[in-house]
N, C-alpha and C positions, 0 to 999 in steps of 0.2 A: 506033739499036738501038731497039728497042719494050719497052714497059714494063713487059711481063711478062719480056723477059728479066734485067733487071736490069742493073745495071753491072760490070765486070770488067775489071781488079781492083778489088774492092771502097777505099774512100777508108783511109788510115793514121787511128790514133787522133786527129793532130791535125789531118790534114784535114775530119776529121768535125765537129771541134769548130770549128772555123773555118768550113764551112757553114755549122751551127747559127748562129753568131753574126751571121754577113752576111743570113743569114735575119731574125734578129728584128731587124737593123739596119734593113731594108726596111718596117717595121711603118711606117704613115703616123701622126701624130697624134691619129684615129679613133682608134685601137685603147688601150684600159685596159692599162694598163702592168703591171695585176694578170694580167691575160688574156692575156698572152704567152707563147708557147710556152714548155717548159721541159724542160731537160736536165739531168738529176742522174746525176753521174757520182762515181769517187773517185777521178776524177786521172789516169785509165789506164785501159788496156784492160780487157773484162775477159772473165769465160767466158760469160754470157749478158748481154742486153739487152733491154730489153721496149719495144715503141713502142705508147701508150695513146691513141685516137682519141674523141673527146669525142663527143655527143649534136647533133646537130640543133638551133640557138636556144643549146646552151650554152657551157662554153669549156673550155680546159684545167683551169681551178680545178675542176672537175668531179671529175679522179682524182688530185690531189693529196694528200686523206687516205689512199688507195689504194695509191699509189704509194710512200709511205711503208713500204710492207712488203715494199716488192722491192726498195729501197734497202739494208734492213736484212739481207736476204738474199743482196745481192752483187752485185744486179743494177744495169746501167746503165739510166735510166728515160728514156725520150724521149715528150715528150705534145705533139704539133704544136698549132699553133691552123688549125683549117679555114677554108677561105677565107670571108670576108664575116662574121666568128664573133669574138666578143668584144669590140665598140666600147662607148665608153663612151654613145654614144648607143643606148639598148638599144630606141630605137623606130626604127631605122634601116629605111630602105628597101633599101640595098644587097644584101639576102640574095635579094631575087627573081632577082639576078645568076647565081647558084650554079646549075654545070651540073655533069653527071655528069663531061664530062673533066677541072674542076677539082680534084674529089675521087679519081681516078684521077692524076692527077699529083704532088697531094700524098702520097697512099700510096704513090708508089715512090721518091719522094723521102726520104720517112721511113726507108721499108725500106734504101735505100740508102745513108744516111746512119746508120743503125743497126748496119749491116756492119761500120763501122767501128770501132764502140766496143766490139764482144763477139765471140767466137766462133761463138756461134750466138745466132739472132733470134727474139723471141716477138712476134706481133704479137694485140695485143684492142681490142675497142674495145665501145661500146653504143649500140644504135637506129641513127642513122647510122652512126657508127663502127663497129657490130657488120657492118653492109654492107663498110666497107671490110675490116672482118677475113676475112669471107667471101672478098672479092676476094683478099688476100694469100693465102688457102688455096689457093684456084682457079689463080694464077698465077706466086707466086712461091715455093721452096723455101725457106720460113723454116723454120725446127725446131718451131714450135709455132702455130697460130693459133687461138685463143677468140675469137668471136663473142659477144657478150651481147646475151641481147634483141635480136635484129640487126631492123632497121625494113623485113620484108619481108611486104608484104602488107595486110589488114586484117584485123581478127581474125573477120568476122563471115561474110565473104565467100570465096569458091573462089578460086584463083588467078586464072583466067581471068577472074573479073568485076572483082577488086580491080586488075589491073595492065589492063584497059580500062580503070577509074575514071580509073587516075591518067594514063592517056595521053590523057584530056578534058582533065582539069586543065591539062595541058601546053597543049593546044590553046587553052584559053581565056584570056581575058586574066586577070593575076595578080592576087592578091585576099591581103593580109593576114590573118589568123585568129585569136580570141586563142586561147591552150591553154585558158582559162578565163574565160568570159565574163559569169562571176559577177564577177570581179573584177577582170578585163582588165589594164592597165597597172600594177595592183596585185597581181599575182600572188604567192600565196606561196613562199618556197625562197628561193634562191641570188639575191641581187641582181645577178650578172652575166649571168643567165641571160633571153636575152630571152623578153617574153611573150605573142609572136605569133609566127605562124610564117608563111612563103611558101609559098603553094600551089603556083610554079613549083618550088620547091625542094624540095617537100617528093614532088613530081613526078620528077623528074630523081633522087632520092634511089633511088626506085622503079624508074626505068630501069636504073640500077646494077646493081639487084640481080636484074632481070630478066638484063640479060647475062650475071651469074655464073649462074643457073640455066638458061639456057641452055647457057652452055660445059658445064655438070654434066652435061649430056645423054650429050656425048661423049668428053669429058676425064677423067682422074683430075684430082683436087687435088693441087698440086707440094708444100703443107707435107708435113713427116713426120708429125706428130701434129695431130689436129683437136679441139678441145673445143667443143662446140655447148650454150649456156652459155641456157638459159628460164626463161622465171616465169610457172605455169600460173595465176597469179591476174591476169596481164599482161590488160588492155582496151585497149590502143596498139595491136598487133602482131600477126601473124598466126604464132602456135605453131605450126601447121597447114605453112603456108610454107617454115618452117626445118626441120621434119620431110621435107618434101618435098627439100628441098637435100640433106637426107643419105640421103636414097633414093635419088637421081640418083648422089651419089657410089659410092654402094656398089654400083650398078648396074652402074657402068663398070668395077668392081675395085677401090674403095678400101677398104683394112680397118684404116684406121687414123684412123677416124671415131667417135666418141664423142658421147656426151650427158647432160645432167643437167638437171634441172629439180626449181627451188625447189618443193616443195608449194604446192597451192593455197590449206591451211590458214593458212599465214604471212600471207596476205593483203598479198603486196608489192604496190607500185606498178611500173609502168612502168620510172621512174629506178631501178637496184639501187644502183647507183653513187652518187651523188652524198650526203655525207651532211648538207646543207642543207635536203633538199627534205622537206616535207612527210610524216609518216609513214615516212623513212628509218630504214633498219635496218642501219647499218655494223657494230655490234657483230655480229649475223648474219652478214651477206654476206658482208662483206669477209676473214674468215678462211674463207670456203668458197670463194671466187675467187682467194684465194692457195693456199689446199688444191690445189686444181684445176690451177692455172696453174703453179705450182713444183713438186709432188710427183707430178702426174700422178694421184691419188685424190679418191675421194669423201667426203661424213660420209655415215651412213645416214640416209636422209628421216626416221625414224620420230625417230631421236636431235634433228633439227631441228626436229621438231612440238612436240615436249616445252619 
């Protein structure tokens, strides 16, 4: 069975919980216990479940605060730990091993498991996790997919040039690059996030994004509803490429694709989710994400500016 096809019939609630427990038991001693995958349920099957995918070099802890809003609304919440993430050693070199296929396998596994937790499955994620949510939107008949600032391209380069740049990174020897060369290993923010990234892991993320973009040329997305969330002040990813993906979906007949962009005047940083990031605004951002994902509505941008 292909990863796109999904598992049928889906697991029962008990089977899904057993699979999750088995998944966590496979964690090696390298994994920080605080950064293990999380499953939050009321103890029985629910109407709706949400899968939340964290960003590159972060961990499931990134989404714990936001997850509380969904559990309060009756959701079951699954936050997978992506491969080679969440290690006690924040200077690990294992991240260089990450491949697009690893990410697809994890996304498929998580959606299949969530189908046993609830009648409807929502998928969201930020940055790298946003690419996984876009993959889910393209290939899986989930109820809702909500990519948040997906890591698609480089902000100041056209898609063709950024794709070529990432392809070159993938061919060259891997390097580890500090997220902030001023602070290096003492990167401000969450202590569970890695202070540097692998160039090969970044290239593989873009490789998966390119696959989704190419498939969107010719095939409608499978998700019932899609919300693309972006940040006008984002300097890390290309909002133009996210807009291109929306355009391609619409050109093949998708009428279920919506978009929301946080205004530039808010001066939000790329990581909109993690409350421990410097300059984070969870008081502003989290309610908006909840409103979009749960209610399918958006606030007036003028209200946010005020």
